[in-house]
C-alpha positions in Angstrom: 93.1 86.2 124.5 93.2 88.9 127.6 91.0 91.7 127.4 91.7 94.8 129.5 89.0 98.0 129.6 90.5 101.5 129.3 87.5 103.9 129.9 84.0 103.6 130.1 81.4 106.5 129.0 78.0 106.2 129.3 76.5 108.4 126.1 73.1 109.4 127.3 71.9 110.7 123.7 72.9 107.8 121.9 71.6 105.8 124.8 75.0 103.5 124.9 77.5 102.6 127.0 81.3 103.2 125.0 84.3 101.2 125.7 87.9 101.5 125.2 90.0 98.3 125.6 92.9 96.5 124.6 93.9 92.9 123.3 96.5 90.8 124.2 96.8 87.3 122.7 99.7 84.5 122.4 99.0 83.2 119.2 97.9 83.5 115.7 96.2 86.8 113.9 94.3 89.9 115.7 91.2 87.9 117.1 88.3 88.0 115.5 85.0 90.3 116.2 83.1 87.3 117.7 85.7 86.5 120.2 86.4 89.6 121.0 82.6 91.0 122.0 82.4 87.7 123.8 85.1 88.5 125.6 83.9 91.7 126.1 79.9 90.5 127.2 82.0 88.2 130.0 84.4 91.0 131.0 81.8 93.9 131.6 78.5 91.0 132.7 76.4 92.0 129.9 73.2 89.7 129.3 70.9 90.8 126.5 73.1 94.1 125.3 73.7 94.4 121.9 77.9 95.1 121.5 79.0 96.6 118.6 83.3 96.5 117.7 83.5 99.7 115.8 87.6 98.5 115.6 90.1 96.7 116.2 93.6 98.2 115.7 96.6 95.7 116.1 100.3 97.3 117.5 102.5 96.6 114.9 105.7 93.8 116.0 103.1 93.0 119.5 100.8 90.9 120.6 98.6 93.5 121.6 95.6 96.0 119.3 93.5 98.1 120.9 89.9 98.7 120.0 86.8 100.0 120.5 83.2 99.1 121.2 79.4 100.1 121.7 77.0 98.5 124.0 73.4 99.5 123.5 70.4 98.2 125.6 68.6 96.3 122.4 69.2 95.3 119.1 66.4 98.3 118.3 68.3 100.7 120.1 71.7 99.6 117.9 69.5 99.7 114.6 68.3 103.3 115.1 71.6 104.7 115.4 74.1 102.2 113.7 74.4 101.4 110.0 73.1 98.1 108.4 76.3 97.7 107.4 78.2 97.8 110.3 75.2 95.5 112.5 76.2 93.1 109.6 79.5 93.1 110.2 79.4 92.5 113.9 76.5 89.7 113.5 73.9 91.0 114.8 72.1 91.7 111.6 71.9 88.2 108.9 73.3 89.0 105.5 71.1 89.0 102.4 
């Protein structure tokens, strides 16, 4: 899987970095949020940050997908802004 960052924008009001990206993958289904999150952390050199994948939309007939992620400085910052189900979906909170 190959990740390319299309744009990065700092949102000071919500204390986060907003990232638009493109995924290219060779085989199988669209990559899962966990693997995309790890690839973004590696690409952007993030440590101890809360990365929330908002969406991944595959392109029809191609092995590509577009996506949008939000990077918070800490889990507390993410919890203040994001809804619980989004944090659970991204593996940042335990399922109840």
